[in-house]
N, C-alpha and C positions, 0 to 999 in steps of 0.2 A: 559410335562417333569416331572411334580409332581408325576405322576403315576410310573415313572421309579425309583425315588429316595425315595419315601415315605417309612419311617421306615426302610431304608437300611443303612448299614454301608459301607463307602467308604474309600478306602486306596489309598493314594497318595505317591508313592515312590519318593524320591528326592523332597519331599514336600515343602522344604524351598527354593527352586530355583525359577527362574523367572516364569516358567509355574505354579508350585505348588501354589505359593502365589496368582497369579492371579485367578487360578481356585477355590481355596478356597474362595477368596473374592467374586467370582461369585456365588458360592453355598450358601454363607451366605446371600448375597444381595437379591437373588432370593426366599430365604426361601422356599426350595423345599420339606420340610417335612422329610429330612433325619434324621436317628437316630444318626449317629456319623460320623465324618471325622477323619481318622487316618493319621497323618503326620509322615512319616518314613524317617529318614535321619541320617547322622552321625555327623552333625554340631550342637553341643549343644548351641553355641552362637546364631545361626540364630533361633534355636527353642525357646530360651529364649526371643529373640526380637519379634518373631512371637507370641508367647503366650501373651506377654504384649500388643501387638498391637491389637489383636482381642478379648482376654479376653472372650471367649465363651466356656461354658462348653461342648458343643457338639464337640468341636475340641480338640483332644487328641494327645500327642506327644509321639513318640517311638524312642529311640536312637538305631541305628542298621545299618547294612551295607548289601546291596544286595549280596555282596560276601560271606556272612556267611549264609548258608542254614537254620540253626536252628533258627536264628533270624528273617528270612523272614517267616519260618513256624509259629513261634510264633505270629508274628503281623497279620498274615492272618486268625487266628482263629475267625470264625463268620463273616468273611468279605463277602459282596456280589459282590462288583465291584472294580477293581484295575486299576488305571491309573498310568502307569509306565513311570516316567520321570527321574528317577535316571541314570545318565550317566557322563562319562568324556567327556566333549565337546570342550575343548580347543585344537585346532590343534597343537600348539607347545608342549604342555604337552604330548599329546599322541605320537608325533613324537619322543620325548626324551625317553619316557617310554611306548612303545608300548604294552609290556606285562601287564601293569596296565590297559590300555585301554581293552585288552582282558578279564582281570579279572572282570571289571565292566561291560562293555557293552555287552559282550558275555555270560561269565559264570554267571554274576549277573542276566541277563535276564533269563537264563536257570533255575536259582534257583527260580525266581518268577513264571515261567510257571509250573515247577514241583510241587512247593508247592500249586499253585492254583488247579492243577489237584487232589491233595490229600486232599483238604479241600472242602469247600462249595461255593467257588467263582463261579459266573456265567458268568462273562466276564471281559477280560482284554483288555485295550487300550494301546498299546506301541507306544512311540513317537520316530520316526526316523527323518532323515535329508536328504536334497538334496545331501550332501557330500557322501552318501551311493551309489549314482548312478555313475558307472564307477569311483571308488575312486582313488585318487592319493596320499592320506595321510593315516596314521594309524588310525586317528579318523574315517574317512569315511569307511575305510576297515573293522574296528570293527563293525560299524553300518550296513554295508552291510551283514556281517555274522550274526548279531543279527537278521536281517530280515529273513535270510535263517533258522536260528534255529526256529524262530516262525512259519514260514510256514511249516517246517518239523514236528514240534511237534503238530501243529494244526490237523494233520492227525490221531493222536493216543491219543485222550483225551476223557473225558466223553461227552456224547451226549448233556448234559445240560450246557456245558462250551464252550465259544468262545473266540479265540484270534483274535484281529484286529490290524492293524498297521496304523498310520498316518505318512505322510512324508511331511515335509515343509521346506522352505528356511530361509533366514535371518529374524529373528524376532526382529523388532526394539526395542532397549533398553534392550534386553535380555543379560544375561551374556555371554560375548564374542563378542557381537555386536560391530561393529566399531564405531557406532554413538556416544555412551557415550564417547568414546576416543576422537573423534573429538570435542565434547562439551567441554571436560576438556581442551584440547589444546587451544581452543578459549578463554575460561575463564581465563586461565593462561597466555594469551597473547603470546602463542608459535605458531609456524607455524603448519598447518595442514599437517600431513604426509600422502601422497597418494602413493599407490603402483603403480598402472597404471591407468591413468585417464579414459581409455576406458573399464576397467574391469567392469563387470556388475553383479548384484545380485538381486535375487528375494526380494520383499519387502512385509512384512505383519506385522500387530500389534499383541501384545499379546492376545487382544480380539479376533482377527481373528483365532489365534491359538486354542483358547478355542472353538470357533465356529466349527472348523474343527474336534476337538476331540469329541465334543458332536454330531456332525452329524455321525461320525463313530460309536459312542456309540449307537446311536438310529436307525441307518440304517444298520450296519454292520453285516455280517454273519461270521462264522468261517473261517479264513484264508483270509479275505478281506484286501486290502491295499488301503488307500484313500489318495488322493493328492488334495489340494485346488489350483485351478488356481490363480496365483498371478501375479501382474505386476512386471516389473524389471526396473532398472535404473542403470546408471553408477556411479562409485565412485566419479567421478568428479562433477556430478549433485548433488549428496548428499552433497558434501562439499560446492557447490555454494548455495544450499538451506539454509544450516546452516549459511553461511556468510551473506546471504540476511536477515535472521531472526535477527542475532546479529549485523547487520549493520557494517560489517567490510570489508575492502577492500581486494584484493587478497593477501593471506598470506599463500601460500602452498609450500610444498617441496616434490618433487617426489623421492621416495626411491627404487622404483623397486619391482617387484613381489617377494614375500617371499616364503621360502621353504613350499611346500605343499599347495600352492595356485593354483587355476584354474583361467583362465581369465573369463570363463563363467560357472556358475553352471547349473546342470540339475536336473529337478524333475522327468523326465521320460526318459529312454533310448529309442532308436529307437525300440528295440526288445520289450520293455515293452509297448510302445505306440501301437504296433500292436495288443496286446492282452487286451488293456485297454478298458474300457467302458466310453464314455463321458456322464457325468451326468448333464452337464450345468455348474454349479460352480465348480464341482469336476471331477476328474478321479477316476476310481475304477479298481483295478487289483485283480484278483484271479488267481494266477500263475498256480497252479496245482489242479487237481481234488482230491477228497478224496483218491482215489487209484492211485498211481503212480508205474508203472512197469518199469524195465530197458529197455524194448523194446522201451519205449517212447523216450529214449535218444540215441537209436542205430539204430533202423529200422523203426520207425514210425514217420511221420511228416505231415505237412499240409501247403498249400500255405497261405502266409500272404500278406495283402495289403501293398502297398508302403506307407511310411510315414517317418517323421523325428522326432528326439528327441524333447522333450520340454525343452527349455533352457532359461536362464535369458536374453538372447540377442534376441530370437525370440518370446518372449511373448509381451504383451502390454508394451510399454515404456513410463515411466512417465517423464514429463519435470520438470523444476525447480519448478514451482508454484505447480504442482501436488505433487511432492515429499515434498515440504514444508508443504502442507495441510495434507499429510499422517503423517508427523513427529508430527504435532501439534495434530492430532487425537490420536496418540500413547500415548501422555502424556509425552514423553521423554524430551520435551522442557518446 
Protein backbone atom coordinates (compact mmCIF):
# COMPACT_ATOMS: atom_id res chain seq x y z
CA UNK A 1 0.00 0.00 0.00
CA UNK A 2 2.93 2.36 0.64
CA UNK A 3 3.83 2.38 -3.05
CA UNK A 4 0.34 3.59 -3.97
CA UNK A 5 0.27 6.61 -1.67
CA UNK A 6 3.93 7.57 -1.40
CA UNK A 7 4.35 11.29 -2.11
CA UNK A 8 0.74 11.47 -3.35
CA UNK A 9 -1.94 14.05 -2.62
CA UNK A 10 -5.27 12.55 -1.56
CA UNK A 11 -8.61 14.37 -1.66
CA UNK A 12 -11.55 13.20 0.49
CA UNK A 13 -14.85 14.88 -0.32
CA UNK A 14 -17.27 14.97 2.58
CA UNK A 15 -14.09 14.43 4.54
CA UNK A 16 -15.51 15.38 7.95
CA UNK A 17 -18.18 12.66 7.76
CA UNK A 18 -18.08 9.17 9.24
CA UNK A 19 -16.13 7.56 6.41
CA UNK A 20 -13.83 10.54 5.84
CA UNK A 21 -12.74 10.77 9.47
CA UNK A 22 -12.18 7.01 9.72
CA UNK A 23 -10.25 6.91 6.44
CA UNK A 24 -8.09 9.88 7.44
CA UNK A 25 -7.33 8.22 10.76
CA UNK A 26 -6.33 5.04 8.89
CA UNK A 27 -3.99 6.92 6.54
CA UNK A 28 -2.33 8.75 9.42
CA UNK A 29 -2.00 5.62 11.58
CA UNK A 30 -0.49 3.54 8.77
CA UNK A 31 1.91 6.38 7.89
CA UNK A 32 1.77 5.50 4.19
CA UNK A 33 4.16 8.20 3.05
CA UNK A 34 1.55 10.40 1.42
CA UNK A 35 2.35 14.04 0.71
CA UNK A 36 -0.99 15.59 1.69
CA UNK A 37 -4.59 14.79 2.63
CA UNK A 38 -7.16 17.38 1.59
CA UNK A 39 -10.41 17.41 3.53
CA UNK A 40 -13.14 19.02 1.43
CA UNK A 41 -16.50 19.85 3.01
CA UNK A 42 -18.87 22.72 3.73
CA UNK A 43 -19.05 22.27 7.52
CA UNK A 44 -16.58 24.69 9.11
CA UNK A 45 -17.37 23.55 12.67
CA UNK A 46 -16.53 19.93 11.88
CA UNK A 47 -13.38 21.06 10.11
CA UNK A 48 -12.38 23.09 13.17
CA UNK A 49 -12.90 20.08 15.46
CA UNK A 50 -11.13 17.77 13.01
CA UNK A 51 -8.11 20.10 12.75
CA UNK A 52 -7.76 20.31 16.52
CA UNK A 53 -8.17 16.57 16.94
CA UNK A 54 -5.43 15.48 14.54
CA UNK A 55 -3.23 18.59 14.42
CA UNK A 56 -1.13 17.21 11.56
CA UNK A 57 0.45 19.55 8.98
CA UNK A 58 -0.10 16.97 6.25
CA UNK A 59 -3.89 17.28 6.66
CA UNK A 60 -5.29 20.43 5.08
CA UNK A 61 -8.86 21.69 5.05
CA UNK A 62 -10.86 23.26 2.24
CA UNK A 63 -14.29 24.81 2.63
CA UNK A 64 -16.39 24.16 -0.44
CA UNK A 65 -19.34 22.32 -1.91
CA UNK A 66 -19.40 19.58 -4.54
CA UNK A 67 -22.34 21.44 -6.07
CA UNK A 68 -20.01 24.30 -7.03
CA UNK A 69 -17.84 23.22 -9.95
CA UNK A 70 -15.23 25.95 -9.54
CA UNK A 71 -14.56 25.10 -5.89
CA UNK A 72 -14.23 21.42 -6.88
CA UNK A 73 -11.84 22.33 -9.70
CA UNK A 74 -9.73 24.47 -7.36
CA UNK A 75 -9.35 21.80 -4.69
CA UNK A 76 -8.37 19.16 -7.28
CA UNK A 77 -5.30 21.06 -8.43
CA UNK A 78 -2.30 18.66 -8.14
CA UNK A 79 -4.44 15.91 -6.56
CA UNK A 80 -3.56 12.29 -7.40
CA UNK A 81 -6.47 10.31 -5.91
CA UNK A 82 -10.03 11.23 -4.93
CA UNK A 83 -12.26 9.40 -2.45
CA UNK A 84 -15.72 10.80 -3.03
CA UNK A 85 -17.87 10.43 0.09
CA UNK A 86 -19.81 13.71 0.00
CA UNK A 87 -23.53 13.02 -0.16
CA UNK A 88 -26.95 13.65 1.28
CA UNK A 89 -27.59 10.37 3.08
CA UNK A 90 -30.61 10.89 5.32
CA UNK A 91 -33.69 9.24 3.82
CA UNK A 92 -36.23 11.71 5.33
CA UNK A 93 -34.20 14.77 4.25
CA UNK A 94 -34.03 13.52 0.68
CA UNK A 95 -37.73 12.61 0.69
CA UNK A 96 -38.71 16.15 1.72
CA UNK A 97 -36.14 17.83 -0.53
CA UNK A 98 -35.46 15.49 -3.46
CA UNK A 99 -33.99 18.25 -5.65
CA UNK A 100 -31.34 18.83 -2.99
CA UNK A 101 -30.42 15.13 -3.23
CA UNK A 102 -30.18 15.53 -7.01
CA UNK A 103 -27.90 18.56 -6.67
CA UNK A 104 -25.49 16.90 -4.23
CA UNK A 105 -25.57 13.22 -5.09
CA UNK A 106 -25.90 13.46 -8.89
CA UNK A 107 -24.79 16.90 -10.03
CA UNK A 108 -22.13 17.08 -7.32
CA UNK A 109 -20.68 13.75 -8.39
CA UNK A 110 -20.72 14.89 -12.02
CA UNK A 111 -18.69 17.94 -10.98
CA UNK A 112 -16.15 15.69 -9.29
CA UNK A 113 -15.81 13.47 -12.37
CA UNK A 114 -15.59 16.37 -14.81
CA UNK A 115 -12.97 18.22 -12.76
CA UNK A 116 -10.91 15.04 -12.39
CA UNK A 117 -10.89 14.53 -16.14
CA UNK A 118 -9.59 18.08 -16.62
CA UNK A 119 -6.84 17.88 -14.00
CA UNK A 120 -4.16 15.29 -13.19
CA UNK A 121 -6.23 12.95 -10.99
CA UNK A 122 -5.45 9.28 -11.63
CA UNK A 123 -8.29 7.48 -9.85
CA UNK A 124 -11.59 8.24 -8.12
CA UNK A 125 -13.40 5.89 -5.74
CA UNK A 126 -17.06 6.87 -5.32
CA UNK A 127 -19.12 5.61 -2.38
CA UNK A 128 -22.63 4.30 -3.00
CA UNK A 129 -25.26 2.45 -0.95
CA UNK A 130 -27.50 -0.60 -0.97
CA UNK A 131 -30.43 1.83 -1.22
CA UNK A 132 -29.39 2.44 -4.84
CA UNK A 133 -30.52 -1.08 -5.74
CA UNK A 134 -34.16 -1.04 -6.91
CA UNK A 135 -34.68 2.18 -4.93
CA UNK A 136 -37.94 3.15 -3.24
CA UNK A 137 -36.83 6.50 -1.79
CA UNK A 138 -35.31 9.70 -3.18
CA UNK A 139 -31.95 9.09 -1.52
CA UNK A 140 -31.63 5.67 -3.16
CA UNK A 141 -32.88 7.01 -6.50
CA UNK A 142 -30.29 9.79 -6.48
CA UNK A 143 -27.54 7.32 -5.61
CA UNK A 144 -28.70 4.94 -8.36
CA UNK A 145 -28.47 7.76 -10.90
CA UNK A 146 -25.10 8.73 -9.44
CA UNK A 147 -23.86 5.23 -10.28
CA UNK A 148 -25.25 5.54 -13.82
CA UNK A 149 -23.50 8.89 -14.31
CA UNK A 150 -20.19 7.39 -13.16
CA UNK A 151 -20.57 4.39 -15.48
CA UNK A 152 -21.50 6.60 -18.43
CA UNK A 153 -18.66 9.07 -17.93
CA UNK A 154 -16.13 6.28 -17.38
CA UNK A 155 -16.40 5.52 -21.11
CA UNK A 156 -15.20 8.98 -22.17
CA UNK A 157 -12.23 9.96 -20.02
CA UNK A 158 -8.45 10.10 -20.20
CA UNK A 159 -6.74 6.73 -20.55
CA UNK A 160 -4.75 7.34 -17.38
CA UNK A 161 -7.87 8.03 -15.26
CA UNK A 162 -10.22 5.49 -13.66
CA UNK A 163 -13.62 5.80 -11.99
CA UNK A 164 -14.62 3.02 -9.55
CA UNK A 165 -17.65 2.58 -7.29
CA UNK A 166 -18.12 0.84 -3.96
CA UNK A 167 -21.54 -0.10 -2.66
CA UNK A 168 -22.29 -1.18 0.90
CA UNK A 169 -25.11 -1.43 3.41
CA UNK A 170 -25.65 -0.21 6.97
CA UNK A 171 -22.40 1.00 8.52
CA UNK A 172 -22.55 0.62 12.28
CA UNK A 173 -22.32 3.95 14.06
CA UNK A 174 -22.25 6.08 10.92
CA UNK A 175 -24.38 9.16 10.51
CA UNK A 176 -27.93 7.96 9.93
CA UNK A 177 -27.35 4.53 11.44
CA UNK A 178 -30.12 3.39 13.76
CA UNK A 179 -27.73 2.04 16.38
CA UNK A 180 -26.65 5.38 17.92
CA UNK A 181 -30.37 6.21 18.16
CA UNK A 182 -31.02 2.97 20.06
CA UNK A 183 -28.05 3.64 22.36
CA UNK A 184 -29.28 7.17 23.13
CA UNK A 185 -32.79 5.86 23.86
CA UNK A 186 -31.39 3.28 26.27
CA UNK A 187 -29.16 5.80 28.04
CA UNK A 188 -32.10 8.21 28.33
CA UNK A 189 -34.22 5.42 29.81
CA UNK A 190 -36.66 5.66 26.92
CA UNK A 191 -38.23 2.81 25.00
CA UNK A 192 -36.37 1.55 21.92
CA UNK A 193 -38.49 2.41 18.90
CA UNK A 194 -38.54 -0.46 16.40
CA UNK A 195 -40.18 -0.18 12.99
CA UNK A 196 -40.63 -3.88 12.16
CA UNK A 197 -38.92 -6.55 14.30
CA UNK A 198 -38.39 -8.79 11.25
CA UNK A 199 -36.86 -6.02 9.11
CA UNK A 200 -33.29 -6.92 8.13
CA UNK A 201 -30.19 -4.86 7.36
CA UNK A 202 -26.65 -5.60 6.19
CA UNK A 203 -24.10 -5.01 8.94
CA UNK A 204 -20.54 -3.75 8.58
CA UNK A 205 -18.12 -1.61 10.57
CA UNK A 206 -16.50 1.62 9.40
CA UNK A 207 -13.17 -0.22 9.28
CA UNK A 208 -14.73 -2.74 6.90
CA UNK A 209 -16.02 0.14 4.76
CA UNK A 210 -12.45 1.44 4.55
CA UNK A 211 -11.26 -2.08 3.69
CA UNK A 212 -13.73 -2.26 0.79
CA UNK A 213 -12.70 1.17 -0.52
CA UNK A 214 -9.01 0.26 -0.38
CA UNK A 215 -9.71 -3.03 -2.17
CA UNK A 216 -11.48 -1.13 -4.94
CA UNK A 217 -8.63 1.39 -5.06
CA UNK A 218 -5.89 -1.23 -5.40
CA UNK A 219 -7.78 -3.70 -7.63
CA UNK A 220 -10.36 -1.68 -9.54
CA UNK A 221 -10.22 -0.87 -13.22
CA UNK A 222 -12.16 1.92 -14.87
CA UNK A 223 -15.93 1.36 -14.55
CA UNK A 224 -15.73 -1.36 -11.88
CA UNK A 225 -18.29 -1.54 -9.07
CA UNK A 226 -17.31 -3.48 -5.92
CA UNK A 227 -19.57 -4.90 -3.22
CA UNK A 228 -18.34 -6.45 0.02
CA UNK A 229 -20.24 -9.53 1.14
CA UNK A 230 -21.76 -8.68 4.49
CA UNK A 231 -23.82 -10.49 7.11
CA UNK A 232 -27.33 -9.37 7.97
CA UNK A 233 -29.54 -9.35 11.02
CA UNK A 234 -32.97 -8.17 12.09
CA UNK A 235 -33.78 -4.92 13.83
CA UNK A 236 -35.14 -6.99 16.70
CA UNK A 237 -31.83 -8.81 17.16
CA UNK A 238 -29.92 -5.51 17.09
CA UNK A 239 -32.11 -4.15 19.88
CA UNK A 240 -31.79 -7.39 21.83
CA UNK A 241 -27.98 -7.30 21.54
CA UNK A 242 -27.94 -3.73 22.86
CA UNK A 243 -30.28 -4.59 25.72
CA UNK A 244 -28.02 -7.49 26.62
CA UNK A 245 -24.97 -5.22 26.62
CA UNK A 246 -26.62 -2.57 28.78
CA UNK A 247 -28.35 -5.20 30.93
CA UNK A 248 -31.86 -3.86 30.59
CA UNK A 249 -35.13 -5.72 30.34
CA UNK A 250 -37.46 -5.69 27.36
CA UNK A 251 -38.30 -2.06 26.75
CA UNK A 252 -39.35 -1.60 23.13
CA UNK A 253 -42.14 0.07 21.19
CA UNK A 254 -43.18 -1.00 17.68
CA UNK A 255 -43.85 2.09 15.54
CA UNK A 256 -44.31 0.47 12.11
CA UNK A 257 -42.44 0.85 8.84
CA UNK A 258 -41.64 4.46 7.99
CA UNK A 259 -41.93 6.22 4.64
CA UNK A 260 -39.13 5.22 2.27
CA UNK A 261 -38.10 2.08 4.14
CA UNK A 262 -37.71 -1.40 2.68
CA UNK A 263 -38.23 -4.49 4.77
CA UNK A 264 -35.05 -6.00 3.30
CA UNK A 265 -32.22 -4.17 1.56
CA UNK A 266 -30.34 -5.41 -1.51
CA UNK A 267 -26.70 -5.07 -2.45
CA UNK A 268 -27.14 -6.81 -5.81
CA UNK A 269 -30.27 -7.05 -7.91
CA UNK A 270 -31.05 -10.28 -9.75
CA UNK A 271 -29.97 -8.69 -13.04
CA UNK A 272 -26.70 -7.44 -11.54
CA UNK A 273 -26.00 -10.78 -9.89
CA UNK A 274 -26.11 -12.45 -13.31
CA UNK A 275 -23.31 -10.27 -14.64
CA UNK A 276 -21.26 -10.01 -11.44
CA UNK A 277 -18.03 -11.80 -10.72
CA UNK A 278 -17.63 -13.56 -7.36
CA UNK A 279 -14.23 -12.67 -5.92
CA UNK A 280 -14.67 -14.49 -2.60
CA UNK A 281 -15.10 -11.64 -0.13
CA UNK A 282 -16.41 -9.33 -2.83
CA UNK A 283 -18.62 -9.11 -5.89
CA UNK A 284 -17.47 -7.08 -8.88
CA UNK A 285 -19.63 -5.66 -11.66
CA UNK A 286 -18.52 -4.01 -14.83
CA UNK A 287 -21.88 -3.34 -16.39
CA UNK A 288 -20.92 -2.01 -19.80
CA UNK A 289 -17.93 -2.34 -22.06
CA UNK A 290 -15.95 0.66 -23.23
CA UNK A 291 -18.13 0.93 -26.32
CA UNK A 292 -21.89 0.74 -25.90
CA UNK A 293 -24.15 0.92 -28.92
CA UNK A 294 -27.91 1.33 -29.09
CA UNK A 295 -28.26 -2.10 -30.67
CA UNK A 296 -27.23 -3.57 -27.30
CA UNK A 297 -30.45 -2.19 -25.87
CA UNK A 298 -32.71 -3.12 -28.78
CA UNK A 299 -31.62 -6.12 -30.85
CA UNK A 300 -28.66 -7.82 -29.16
CA UNK A 301 -28.86 -9.95 -26.02
CA UNK A 302 -27.42 -13.05 -24.39
CA UNK A 303 -28.63 -15.85 -22.20
CA UNK A 304 -28.11 -15.31 -18.49
CA UNK A 305 -27.80 -17.90 -15.72
CA UNK A 306 -30.65 -18.27 -13.24
CA UNK A 307 -29.89 -16.62 -9.92
CA UNK A 308 -31.45 -14.43 -7.21
CA UNK A 309 -30.64 -11.05 -5.78
CA UNK A 310 -28.30 -10.58 -2.82
CA UNK A 311 -30.44 -9.33 0.08
CA UNK A 312 -30.07 -8.62 3.76
CA UNK A 313 -32.37 -11.58 4.53
CA UNK A 314 -30.67 -14.21 2.33
CA UNK A 315 -27.09 -13.43 3.31
CA UNK A 316 -25.44 -14.93 6.43
CA UNK A 317 -27.64 -14.08 9.43
CA UNK A 318 -26.14 -13.01 12.75
CA UNK A 319 -27.61 -14.13 16.07
CA UNK A 320 -27.71 -11.95 19.19
CA UNK A 321 -24.20 -12.78 20.42
CA UNK A 322 -22.67 -12.42 16.96
CA UNK A 323 -24.41 -9.07 16.53
CA UNK A 324 -23.20 -7.91 19.94
CA UNK A 325 -19.62 -8.92 19.08
CA UNK A 326 -19.81 -6.92 15.86
CA UNK A 327 -21.17 -3.89 17.72
CA UNK A 328 -18.28 -4.11 20.19
CA UNK A 329 -15.80 -4.47 17.34
CA UNK A 330 -17.18 -1.34 15.67
CA UNK A 331 -16.46 0.77 18.75
CA UNK A 332 -19.97 2.19 18.84
CA UNK A 333 -20.43 0.87 22.38
